[in-house]
C-alpha positions in Angstrom: -12.1 -20.3 15.1 -15.1 -18.6 13.5 -14.2 -16.0 11.0 -15.9 -13.0 9.7 -15.1 -9.8 7.9 -12.4 -8.0 10.2 -11.7 -4.4 10.6 -8.5 -3.3 12.3 -7.3 -0.4 14.7 -5.0 1.9 12.3 -1.4 2.2 13.4 -0.6 6.0 13.1 2.9 6.9 12.5 4.2 10.6 12.9 6.9 11.5 10.6 8.9 14.7 10.1 7.5 14.8 6.4 3.8 14.0 7.5 0.8 16.0 7.1 -2.7 16.8 8.7 -5.1 15.0 6.3 -5.0 11.3 7.4 -6.9 11.8 10.8 -9.9 13.7 9.1 -10.0 11.5 6.1 -10.6 8.6 8.4 -12.7 10.6 10.8 -10.8 9.8 13.9 -9.4 12.0 16.7 -5.8 11.9 17.7 -3.4 13.9 19.7 -0.5 13.0 17.3 0.8 15.6 15.0 2.4 15.2 11.5 0.9 11.7 10.8 2.9 10.6 7.8 1.4 6.9 7.6 -1.5 4.9 8.8 -1.0 1.4 8.7 -4.3 -0.1 8.1 -3.6 -3.9 7.8 -0.1 -5.1 8.7 1.5 -8.2 9.8 5.1 -6.6 10.0 6.9 -7.7 13.2 6.3 -5.0 15.8 3.6 -3.3 14.0 0.9 -6.2 13.9 -2.8 -4.9 13.4 -5.2 -5.7 16.1 -8.8 -6.7 15.1 -11.3 -3.8 16.0 -14.7 -5.4 15.8 -16.7 -8.7 16.8 -15.6 -11.4 19.0 -12.2 -11.2 17.8 -11.7 -7.5 18.8 -8.2 -6.9 20.4 -6.6 -10.1 18.9 -3.6 -9.6 16.8 -3.7 -10.6 13.0 -0.8 -12.9 13.4 -2.3 -14.7 16.3 -5.5 -15.4 14.0 -3.4 -16.5 11.0 -1.5 -18.8 13.2 -4.8 -20.6 14.2 -6.9 -20.1 11.0 -4.0 -20.5 8.5 -5.5 -21.3 5.1 -9.2 -20.7 6.2 -8.0 -17.0 6.7 -5.6 -16.2 3.7 -6.2 -19.2 1.4 -4.6 -22.5 1.2 -2.3 -21.6 -1.5 -1.3 -18.5 0.1 -0.8 -20.1 3.3 1.8 -22.7 1.5 3.5 -19.9 0.2 3.8 -17.4 3.1 3.0 -19.7 6.3 2.7 -17.5 9.3 3.5 -14.1 7.5 0.6 -12.1 6.5 1.6 -11.4 2.7 0.3 -7.8 2.0 0.4 -4.4 3.9 -2.2 -1.7 3.6 -1.3 1.8 4.2 -2.3 5.7 3.7 0.5 7.8 3.3 0.3 11.8 3.8 3.3 14.0 2.5 3.4 17.2 3.6 7.0 17.5 2.4 9.1 15.4 -0.2 10.0 11.8 0.7 13.4 10.7 0.2 14.2 8.8 -3.2 14.5 5.1 -2.7 14.4 1.7 -3.9 13.2 -1.8 -2.5 14.9 -5.1 -3.3 13.4 -8.0 -5.0 12.6 -11.3 -3.2 15.9 -12.8 -4.1 18.0 -10.1 -2.8 15.7 -9.4 0.1 16.2 -12.9 1.1 20.0 -12.9 0.7 20.5 -9.9 2.5 17.8 -9.4 5.1 16.0 -12.8 5.1 12.8 -11.0 4.1 10.4 -10.8 1.1 11.2 -7.9 -1.3 8.8 -5.1 -2.0 6.7 -4.8 -4.9 3.8 -2.1 -4.2 1.3 0.1 -6.0 0.0 3.9 -5.1 -3.6 5.1 -5.7 -3.7 8.9 -5.4 -6.4 9.6 -2.9 -5.9 13.3 -3.0 -3.4 15.9 -3.9 -2.6 19.6 -3.8 -2.4 21.4 -7.1 1.5 21.2 -7.4 1.7 17.6 -5.9 4.1 15.6 -7.6 6.0 12.1 -7.5 9.1 10.4 -9.2 8.6 6.7 -10.8 11.2 5.3 -12.8 14.0 6.9 -15.1 13.5 9.6 -17.8 16.7 9.2 -19.4 19.4 6.5 -19.2 21.8 6.4 -16.4 24.5 3.8 -16.2 25.2 2.1 -12.9 28.8 3.4 -13.0 27.6 7.1 -13.2 24.8 6.6 -10.8 26.9 7.2 -7.4 28.3 10.4 -9.1 24.9 11.9 -9.8 24.0 11.2 -6.0 27.1 12.9 -4.7 26.7 16.0 -6.9 23.1 16.3 -6.4 21.8 15.7 -10.1 20.2 12.3 -9.4 16.8 13.9 -9.7 17.5 14.9 -13.4 17.5 11.3 -14.5 14.0 10.4 -12.9 10.6 10.6 -14.4 8.4 13.3 -12.6 4.7 13.3 -12.6 2.4 15.8 -11.5 -0.7 13.9 -10.0 -4.3 14.1 -9.1 -6.7 12.2 -7.2 -7.3 8.5 -9.0 -3.6 8.4 -10.6 -2.4 4.8 -10.3 1.4 3.7 -10.0 2.4 0.3 -10.3 6.0 0.0 -8.5 7.9 -3.4 -9.0 10.7 -4.0 -6.7 13.6 -2.3 -8.5 12.0 0.7 -9.7 13.3 4.1 -8.0 10.6 6.2 -7.0 9.6 8.8 -4.4 6.4 10.6 -3.1 6.5 14.2 -3.4 4.8 16.9 -1.1 1.0 17.3 -1.6 0.5 13.6 -2.3 -2.2 11.7 -0.1 -1.8 8.0 -1.4 -3.2 4.6 -0.6 -0.5 2.2 -0.8 -0.6 -1.7 -1.2 2.4 -3.6 -1.0 4.3 -6.9 -0.2 4.7 -7.3 3.6 8.5 -6.0 3.9 10.0 -3.1 5.6 13.1 -3.1 3.7 13.9 0.3 2.0 17.2 1.7 0.4 17.3 5.5 0.8 19.2 6.7 -2.3 19.0 10.6 -1.9 17.5 12.8 0.4 17.8 16.1 -1.3 21.0 16.9 0.8 18.7 17.8 3.5 20.0 18.2 7.2 18.2 18.0 10.6 18.1 20.5 13.1 21.4 19.6 14.4 23.0 19.6 10.9 23.0 15.8 10.3 22.1 14.2 7.2 19.9 11.0 7.1 21.7 7.8 6.3 21.9 6.8 2.9 22.2 3.2 1.3 23.5 4.4 -1.9 25.8 1.3 -2.5 23.2 -1.3 -1.1 20.7 0.2 -3.5 22.8 -0.1 -6.5 22.3 -3.7 -6.9 18.5 -3.5 -6.4 17.8 -0.8 -9.0 16.2 -1.6 -12.4 18.3 1.2 -14.5 16.4 0.3 -17.7 14.1 3.2 -19.2 10.6 2.1 -19.6 8.0 3.3 -21.7 5.1 3.6 -19.2 5.2 4.2 -15.5 1.8 5.4 -15.0 -1.0 3.0 -15.0 -3.9 4.1 -17.7 -7.5 2.8 -16.9 -11.0 3.8 -17.7 -13.3 4.5 -14.7 -16.6 2.6 -14.8 -19.5 2.6 -12.7 -21.0 -0.5 -11.0 -18.2 -2.6 -13.0 -14.8 -3.7 -11.7 -11.9 -2.0 -13.3 -8.4 -3.8 -13.0 -5.7 -1.5 -11.7 -2.6 -3.9 -11.1 -2.0 -7.5 -11.4 1.1 -9.5 -10.4 2.3 -12.4 -8.8 2.0 -10.7 -5.1 -1.5 -9.0 -5.5 -4.4 -8.1 -7.9 -6.1 -4.8 -7.5 -9.4 -3.7 -8.6 -11.4 -0.4 -8.4 -14.9 -0.5 -7.5 -17.0 2.7 -8.1 -20.7 1.7 -7.0 -24.1 3.3 -6.5 -26.1 0.1 -6.4 -25.4 -3.2 -4.6 -22.8 -5.3 -5.9 -22.2 -9.0 -5.6 -18.6 -10.5 -5.5 -18.0 -14.3 -6.0 -14.9 -15.0 -3.8 -15.3 -18.7 -4.0 -12.5 -19.4 -6.6 -9.9 -17.1 -5.4 -8.2 -19.2 -2.7 -7.1 -15.7 -1.1 -8.5 -13.4 1.5 -9.9 -10.2 -0.1 -9.2 -6.8 1.4 -11.6 -3.9 0.8 -10.2 -0.3 1.3 -13.0 2.6 1.3 -12.0 5.7 -0.7 -15.1 7.5 -0.8 -18.7 7.1 0.7 -19.8 4.4 2.7 -21.3 0.9 2.3 -22.6 -2.4 4.2 -20.7 -5.7 3.4 -22.8 -8.8 3.8 -21.3 -12.3 3.6 -22.8 -15.8 2.7 -22.2 -16.7 6.4 -24.6 -14.1 7.9 -22.2 -11.4 8.8 -22.3 -7.8 8.2 -20.0 -5.0 8.7 -20.4 -1.2 7.8 -17.4 0.4 6.0 -16.6 4.3 6.1 -14.4 6.4 4.2 -10.7 5.6 5.4 -11.5 2.2 6.6 -10.4 -1.3 5.3 -11.8 -4.7 6.0 -10.4 -8.3 5.5 -12.6 -10.7 4.1 -11.6 -14.3 5.2 -10.5 -16.7 2.3 -13.3 -19.1 3.4 -16.0 -16.6 2.4 -17.7 -17.8 -0.6 -19.5 -14.5 -1.6 -20.2 -10.9 -0.4 -22.9 -8.2 -1.3 -21.7 -4.7 -1.1 -24.5 -2.2 -0.6 -23.6 1.6 -0.8 -25.4 4.1 1.2 -24.4 6.8 -1.1 -22.0 6.5 -4.2 -18.9 4.8 -2.8 -15.5 3.8 -4.1 -13.4 1.0 -2.9 -10.1 -0.8 -3.7 -10.4 -4.6 -3.8 -7.1 -6.3 -3.6 -6.1 -10.0 -3.1 -3.4 -12.3 -3.8 -3.5 -14.0 -7.2 
């Protein structure tokens, strides 16, 4: 199978809390309303991305992975994850507050759900003036008192609340309690997992007076109850020089802000590389003679058998670059 830089059809997901920003950000037309998420690159069962460009157009990502194996994702990545594509890339647009939740780690995810856990990160693409999110605990809460605070609606008093703006970054290891608040538009990079424990939903009810299911007891064993010093990632933006935003065993993410051509040597990664265009647009040329054009809101998967690429912006462009390792 001949591999090249792959673009994918977005999987748009209407949500009760969804907004109106995803379609115009991606410059696409849709009849759907209240789009809360756009899954950009996904290997999640039932939501597998399809290629949108080139000879493999219409082919599912998991079918390509089954044939290309390490050529697509890298030999070390394939040895670990086999036929599961290890990352899920999303845009999330919150018109109203999302529930407060937590994700299990690999050990708990495997034991309970035969699934990977979910460590993730957020990059704030845009926000309203009053946008906020929760990440971690502001003050100590014991596991014994935890359920009491959920039942008496005081749980949020223990959480660390952040007012956010474009460019803010939050790394969320499995076990960290978190929630996206209204007015947030974020790019999310996460492990391939769809396991979420909903802890608290602001005591909301639907039109029929029914509350959404909570997983308060399940979440108890997954939560990291420690109060940590730093929940927000600090970084100094640079132009034409990669800036590290996150590094863990599941993914490394850099921010590329460029106004001139930038070469990237991918030969030593033994991993695929994903580029998510946040601003502007650019052309990506690889060392195999392939070329793609990447616009704002689009993502591209560069196969692991690619040695190098050159990214040439047609105006000032901002990209997230992420890979395993």
